[in-house]
N, C-alpha and C positions, 0 to 999 in steps of 0.2 A: 449474590453475585449476578452481575449482568451477563446475559448470553446474547451473542450476535452470530447469525449465520454468515459465514465469511469464506471467500476464496482469496486468501491473502497472498501477496507477491511471493511465489514459491521459491524462486532461485536464491534470493538473498537470505531468506529464512532458513532454507535447507542447508546452505553453505555455512552460515553462522552457527546454526544449531549443531551441525556435525563437528565443526572445529572446536567449539566450546565443550561439547560433550566429551570428545576424546581427551581434551586437556583436563577436564574437571574430574572425570572418573566418578567413582561412587564415594562421595563425601557423606558423612553422617553427623547428626547433631550431637555435640559433646556435652550438652547441659543435663543429660540424663545420667545418673550415677554409673551404673555398670551395664544396664540393659537398654539398648535402643529398641529392640523388639525381639521377643523370644523366638520368633520365626526366622531370625537372621543371626545365628550364633557366630558365624565367621565375621560378619560385619561388626558385631559387638566387640569381638576380639581386636579387630583393627582399630576401632575407636580407642579402646583401652591402651593398646600399644603406642599409638600416636600420642595420646595424652600423657602417658607415664614414662615412655622411653624415648620419644622423639626429641631431637636437639632443638628444633624450632617450636615456638609457641603455636598453639592451635589458632587457626584463623578465626575472625569474628563469626558469631553464630549465623548472621545473615548470609555470609559468604559460604559457609558450610551448607546451609539449607538450600541455597540456590544450586550449589554444586551437586548436592544429592539429587535434586530434581532433574538436572541435566543428565546425570549418570543413569537415573531411572529411565529417562526417555531414550537414551542410547540403547538400553536393554529392551525397551518396548518395541524398537525397530520399525517405526513408521516415519517416513521422511517428512510428512506434513503435520505430525503431532510434535509441537515445539513449544519451548518456554521462552518468553520474551521479557527481557529486563525492563524495569519501570520506565526509563527515559524513552526507549524505543517504542514501548507499548503506547505511551501517551502520544507520540508523534503519529503512529499508525492510526490510532483512534481518531485523531484530528483529521488526518487525510481522508479517512472514510466518511466522516461526517460532512466534509466539505467546508468546514469553517472552524475557528478556534478563538479563544480569548487570548489576545497577544498585544504586542506594542508596535508591530509593523516595522521591522528592521531587517536588512540583509547583513549577514556576517561573513567576514573573510579573515584569513590569516595573512599578516604582512610578511615581509622578507625575514624578519627576526622572530616570527611566530607569535606576535601579539594578535589578539582577537580585535578586529576593527569593525566598527558599526557604520552602517549607511542607512539612515532612516528614510522610509518612503514618504513621498509628499502627502501632506494632510494626515499623517499617521499620529497616533498618540505619542510616539517617540519624538517626532518632529515638534509637536505642539508642546511637549515638556521641555524642549530646549536642546535635545541631542543634535549633534552636528556630524556631517560626513567626516570620517576619519577618527572619531573618538575611540579610544581604546577601552575595552570592557575589562574591569579588574574584579568585579564582584557582582553577583546577583543574589540579593537577600543574604543567605548564609553560605552560598556557594562561592568559594574563591576560584577565580578563573586562572588556570595555569596553562603553560604551553602544551601540556599533554591532556588537558581536560577535553573529553570527547565533545564534539559539536552537538550530538544528540542530547547529551546531558545539559548543556548550556541552553539549547533551544527549549527543552522541556521545562527548565527553570524559568525562562522568560514567559512561558505560557501559563495560563490559569483562568479562573473564573472571570467573566466579563464584569467590569466595575471594580474589581479588586486592584490594589496598587502593588507595584513591585519596586523595590529599592535597588538602584544601581549605583555602583561606584565606578566612575569613568576617569580617564586621564586624557587631557586635551593638549594638543600642540599649542605653542612650541615648548612649554616648560614641562608639560605632562604632570602637573600637580593633580592629585586626587581630588575629586569633588563628587558630591552626592546628587543624584537626579531621581526624583520620584515620578513614576509613570503609572497612570491608571489604564488598565487593560481594556481594550474594546474588542468587539466582534470583528475578526479578520477573515475575509473570504479566502478559501484555498481551492481555487477552481481546478477541476479535473480536465477541462476541455479548452482547447484553443482552435481557432479557425482562420482560414484565409482563402481568397480566390487563387486558383492555380495560375502561376506566372506564365505557364505555357498556353493556357486557354481559360480566359476569365469567365467562360460559361460553366466551368466546373468549380464547385465549392468543396474545399477539403476541411473536414471536421476531425480533429485529432484528439483522442481521448487517452489520457495517460494512466488512469486508474478508474475503476468502477466504484463510485462513491454514492452516497445517498442523494446527492444533488446532480448527478451526471445526466439523468433524463431531462431535467429542466434546462440544464446548460446546453445540451444538444439541441433541444427545441429552440432556444434563443439563438444559437449559432445558425441553425438552418434559416430562421426568419431573417436574420441580418444578412446572410449570404444571398437570399432571394431578393432582398431590397437592393442589393448591390449588383444584381444581374445574373446570378447563378441559376441555372435551370437543371443541372445534374450534380450529383453529390457523391463524394467519397468519404466513407467512414474509416478513418485510419486507426486500427487497433494494433498496429505493430508495437512491440515492446510493452504491451499492456499485460502485466502479470496477474490481473484479476481485481478482486475487491469484494463487494457485497453481493450475495446471491440475489436478494430482492432488487438491488440496483441493476444487476444485469438483466433480470426479467423485465423490469420497467423500461429499460432501453430497447430491448427487443420488441416490446409491445408498441413502442412509438412507430415502428415501421411495418407492423403486421396488421392484417384485417381480421384474422380469426385463427383458430387452431390452437395447438399446444406448444408452448415454448420449450419446456423441459418436463421430465418426470423425475421424481426423487424418491429414495427409500432409506429410512433409518433402520437399524437392526431391530428385527422383531416387530416392525410397524408396517402398516399398509402403504402401498404406493400412493404418492400425492402428485397430482398434476397441477402445473402452473399454466393456465390458459389465457387466451385473449378474449375479453368480454365484448369489446367493440373495436371497430377500426381505429388504428392509431392516427394521430394528426399528421404523420409523415408517411402514411401507408402508400401514397400515390407517387412520391418523388422517385425519379430514376436514381438508383443507388448501386454502388460497388463498394466492397469491403476489402481493405488492405490488411493482410495478416503476415506474420513471420514466425520463426521458431520460438520467439519470446511472447507470443500471444497465448495466454493461458487462462484456465479456470473460468471466472465470470465473463471474461472477454470471449472465450470460446463458446459460452452459452449464447451470446449475441450472434457471433459469426455462424455458429452451427445451426441455430434456429432459422436465421435468414436464408442460409444455403439449403436446408432441408425443405423449406416451403417454397423454394425457387423464387424467393423475393429478391435476392441479390446474389451476384457471383462473387466468389472470393478470388482475390488476385494476390500473388506473392509466393510464399513458401509454406510447407506444412507447419501447423501450429504445434505447441508444446505437448499437449495431451495430458490434461489433469481433469478428472471427472469425479473427484471426491469433495465432500463438504466438511468444512471445519467449523465447530462451535468454538467461540472465543469466550473463555471464562476470565473475567477481570478479578484479580486476586487482591488480598488485603493491602499489600504494600505497593500497589500500582503496577505490578507486573501482570502478565496474562499468560494463560495456557491455551494453546490452539489444539483442539482434539478432533481428529478425523472421526466423524460420526455417521456419515451417510454417503451414498453415491447418487449421481444424477446421470441421465441420458436423454438424448433428443429423439423423439419419434422419427423413425426413418434411419437412424444411426444406432441400431440396437446393440452393436458390439462396443465394447469399452474403448474409449479414446486414450486410455492410459498408455503412455509411451509411444503412441503413433500419431495422435493428433488429427485435426481436420485436414483434408487434402484440398488444395486450392483448385478452382475451376481453370485458372490460368496460372501456370508457374512462371514467375518473374523473379529474377534474382533481386534480393534486397540490398540496395546500396544506400546507406544513410546519407551520403554526400550528394546523391543525385537521384531524384524521383522521376526523371523523365520517362524511363521505360514503363514504370507503373502508371503514370498519367496517360501515356500512349495506349496502354492496354485498356484502361478505363474508357478512354475516348472511343476506342473501337467498339467496346461493348455498348456504349451509349449511342453509337451510330453518328458521332460528330465528325464533320469533315472540315 
């Protein structure tokens, strides 16, 4: 099983895990005659009663097994230890890698809930003959219905680079079914976007949505492009960034630091480990402000907290989420994954736990998604721009 150290988007996972767990309860595997495990006699009895006396047939084994796992995690009672279904696990792994094998299409539901495709320019899908507005009816063996989750469809479209995927599409005006074979290619999934501030083109804004394996390189490229376009001061926008990879967060922090320790971490029963800065980062001299809000969490908090603790950059916005635990991700046999809380991290200078209280900004500015003018103004004052 592959293990990845990870700070994965906590809000959506926690909500999904809790809802599913309460709904699923403690399901047990029915394929064992009378004994699931001698240590759980009551559960053994429940299995027998459902199988022998229940009006409904027992669900498929895979559904029972996954339900059992979710019920177990509900009893385990850790909000960040969660079970992720295969389709969602695949999409999350792709997001954290920063690229995936795919065909390059955007998907939408139309007014009558058909799934409609829009291939990207120069994508494998476009090269194979897919057109804007084609309806998707099947992906290999997956029949696309009105209620088929988008995550399931997206996961089916993705796969190893160079491998082909067989699509059945319906094209206007007659919507007759036709087959299209598309060879998957490597598709970038960037975590970073950037632009010059409309209020002051001397300020470059680098927005990071998730901390992936490619984030540090993307941020370096963004800063270089903004410099070429005239930016002399920079904002690192970590608002609504729920985290990502631990190593990715440390690498991003190292871009901006000259020396010191980014974080310290400790697993149960193990010695404390330091993640330090071996040499000045390529962006260690640029004027920098970091935007944060209540949805800045986990690996994003590592970046913001390390820069604040070393007085490298001021934080502007609202207090962050407060998540200082480390999850190991175990990829399971069926493509699902288990995220297990295994360690804690802390930033030298912030020895108290961040859990539940988060980082406190140097300047509190209300977060308005529709208008960044107050945040830009606060950053300009910090930079000393007039």
